[in-house]
SESEBA-815651 format. One line per 5 residues: their letters; for each residue x negated, y negated, z of N, C-alpha, C, O. Coordinates in Angstrom, 3 decimals. Layout:
REM SESEBA-815651
a> X/Y/Z/X/Y/Z/X/Y/Z/X/Y/Z; ...
REM end
This chain:
REM SESEBA-815651
xxxxx> 2.573/-1.566/-16.249/3.085/-1.198/-15.539/4.842/-1.953/-15.793/5.802/-1.183/-15.804; 4.948/-2.715/-15.885/6.505/-3.291/-16.004/6.920/-2.988/-17.454/8.111/-3.205/-17.676; 6.112/-2.484/-18.602/6.645/-1.771/-19.725/7.437/-0.613/-19.530/8.639/-0.529/-19.779; 6.588/0.421/-18.998/6.841/1.346/-18.419/8.530/1.571/-17.382/9.464/2.368/-17.467; 8.296/0.697/-16.701/9.646/0.322/-16.217/10.495/0.101/-16.338/11.375/0.461/-15.556
xxxxx> 10.755/-0.751/-17.587/12.065/-1.243/-18.647/12.356/-0.064/-19.568/13.360/0.119/-20.258; 11.044/0.857/-19.409/11.020/1.524/-21.074/12.474/3.238/-20.112/13.282/3.976/-20.676; 12.038/3.106/-18.450/12.554/4.141/-18.036/14.241/3.711/-17.792/15.157/4.533/-17.745; 14.371/2.396/-17.669/15.493/1.919/-17.216/16.552/2.258/-18.270/17.733/2.237/-17.922; 16.130/2.658/-19.894/16.753/3.049/-21.192/16.645/4.045/-21.315/16.849/4.530/-22.429
xxxxx> 16.403/4.566/-20.613/16.909/6.353/-20.278/18.471/6.959/-19.805/19.162/6.663/-18.830; 18.712/7.946/-20.945/20.185/8.589/-20.047/20.075/8.707/-18.899/19.148/7.962/-18.580; 20.503/9.259/-17.937/21.041/9.268/-16.895/20.492/10.824/-16.675/19.891/11.164/-15.656; 20.815/11.800/-17.886/20.349/13.209/-18.259/18.930/13.405/-18.249/18.202/14.177/-17.624; 18.645/12.186/-19.409/16.889/12.280/-19.506/16.196/11.911/-17.905/15.141/12.412/-17.516
xxxxx> 16.915/11.072/-17.209/15.911/10.786/-16.430/15.917/12.071/-14.915/15.153/12.037/-13.951; 16.653/12.740/-15.088/17.090/13.782/-14.317/16.351/15.013/-14.774/16.276/16.010/-14.056; 15.616/14.914/-16.390/14.827/16.012/-16.116/13.253/15.086/-16.347/12.177/15.683/-16.362; 13.324/14.081/-16.460/11.561/13.344/-16.210/11.212/13.645/-14.991/10.234/14.359/-14.766; 12.106/13.044/-13.877/11.715/12.821/-12.202/11.811/14.264/-11.762/11.073/14.427/-10.791
xxxxx> 12.354/15.220/-12.059/12.898/16.519/-11.422/12.071/18.044/-12.582/11.915/19.177/-12.126; 11.762/17.727/-13.724/11.368/18.728/-14.769/12.239/19.611/-14.214/11.768/20.391/-13.387; 13.521/19.683/-14.499/14.331/20.726/-14.452/15.426/20.520/-16.166/16.252/19.753/-16.662; 14.824/21.550/-16.420/16.091/21.257/-17.596/17.261/21.808/-17.122/17.942/21.010/-16.477; 17.682/22.844/-17.229/19.065/23.306/-16.206/19.939/22.135/-15.317/21.147/21.916/-15.403
xxxxx> 18.971/21.471/-14.459/19.124/20.266/-14.124/19.679/19.305/-14.663/20.532/18.678/-14.034; 19.335/18.958/-15.939/19.249/18.398/-17.523/20.879/18.763/-17.725/21.806/18.390/-17.006; 20.918/19.297/-18.481/21.650/20.102/-19.282/23.360/19.870/-17.988/24.309/19.088/-17.927; 23.011/20.735/-17.429/24.539/20.366/-16.083/24.935/18.506/-15.983/26.087/18.074/-15.999; 23.948/17.820/-15.903/23.985/16.346/-15.634/24.470/15.696/-16.844/25.247/14.760/-16.653
xxxxx> 24.082/16.089/-18.459/25.112/15.896/-19.884/25.781/16.182/-19.227/26.143/15.329/-18.417; 26.405/17.619/-19.144/27.721/18.420/-19.267/28.236/18.103/-18.228/29.417/18.450/-18.221; 27.826/17.437/-17.025/28.636/16.983/-15.817/29.466/15.189/-16.861/30.555/14.626/-16.755; 28.763/15.032/-17.360/28.529/13.470/-18.067/30.438/13.338/-19.166/31.389/12.557/-19.121; 30.098/14.595/-19.991/30.515/14.956/-20.799/32.221/15.202/-20.393/33.225/14.659/-20.854
xxxxx> 32.069/16.191/-19.400/33.309/16.335/-18.138/34.560/15.245/-18.242/35.646/15.118/-18.809; 33.432/14.340/-17.049/34.087/13.007/-16.536/34.819/12.558/-17.727/36.038/12.432/-17.849; 33.732/12.297/-18.736/34.610/11.303/-20.085/35.451/12.033/-20.168/36.359/11.674/-19.419; 35.672/12.871/-20.662/36.933/13.655/-21.111/37.861/13.660/-20.450/38.968/13.600/-20.985; 37.746/13.727/-19.205/39.173/13.038/-18.033/39.496/12.016/-17.770/40.338/11.639/-16.956
xxxxx> 38.575/11.235/-18.725/39.594/9.803/-18.196/39.665/9.598/-19.337/40.258/8.521/-19.399; 39.344/10.079/-20.804/39.899/9.114/-22.179/41.046/10.204/-22.835/41.795/9.924/-23.772; 41.005/11.387/-22.184/41.800/12.285/-23.248/43.285/12.477/-22.638/44.022/12.740/-23.588; 44.169/12.444/-21.172/45.059/12.464/-20.790/45.923/11.361/-20.969/45.230/10.343/-20.998; 46.959/11.137/-21.083/48.266/10.271/-21.682/48.209/9.216/-19.634/49.067/9.018/-18.773
xxxxx> 47.142/8.965/-19.726/47.695/7.473/-18.212/48.511/6.484/-18.708/48.320/5.731/-19.663; 49.707/6.593/-17.735/50.330/5.418/-17.716/49.935/4.173/-18.076/50.632/3.409/-18.744; 48.670/3.891/-17.597/48.307/1.824/-17.708/47.874/2.125/-19.178/47.807/1.037/-19.751; 47.439/3.498/-20.331/47.214/2.965/-21.470/48.634/2.456/-22.471/48.752/1.739/-23.465; 49.537/3.207/-21.657/50.967/2.393/-22.366/52.191/1.073/-21.913/53.288/0.706/-22.336
xxxxx> 51.161/0.638/-20.725/51.637/-0.608/-20.277/52.302/-1.718/-21.269/53.099/-2.505/-20.758; 52.011/-1.822/-22.690/51.926/-2.740/-23.227/51.897/-1.744/-24.878/51.157/-2.076/-25.804; 52.492/-0.984/-24.921/52.487/-0.504/-26.732/52.764/-1.356/-28.054/53.650/-2.202/-28.181; 52.010/-1.040/-28.827/52.436/-1.952/-29.707/54.167/-1.504/-30.677/54.811/-0.470/-30.504; 54.356/-2.113/-31.187/55.665/-2.565/-32.071/55.284/-2.429/-33.333/54.870/-3.403/-33.961
xxxxx> 55.402/-0.785/-34.065/54.763/-0.990/-35.151/55.879/-1.516/-36.103/56.847/-1.984/-35.502; 55.949/-1.538/-37.555/56.960/-1.826/-38.584/57.823/-0.427/-39.262/57.213/0.637/-39.373; 58.695/-0.494/-39.521/59.740/0.813/-40.284/58.697/0.686/-41.156/57.940/-0.235/-41.462; 58.900/2.376/-41.643/57.921/2.932/-42.992/58.777/2.270/-44.470/58.312/2.401/-45.602; 59.713/1.762/-44.251/60.431/1.478/-45.484/59.959/0.224/-46.275/60.514/-0.087/-47.328
REM end
């Protein structure tokens, strides 16, 4: 029983939604929501990413 519980913990959240609710549509929406959330966090040029900018050498 414990090995099954450990295996379920390792499964991604989108797959968990499919396993527990048996809904392919919910699994796809959960996965797409995770991708969109990740893009919203990573892609914009947030000010805290530029707090300590790197000083590059001149190309000479």
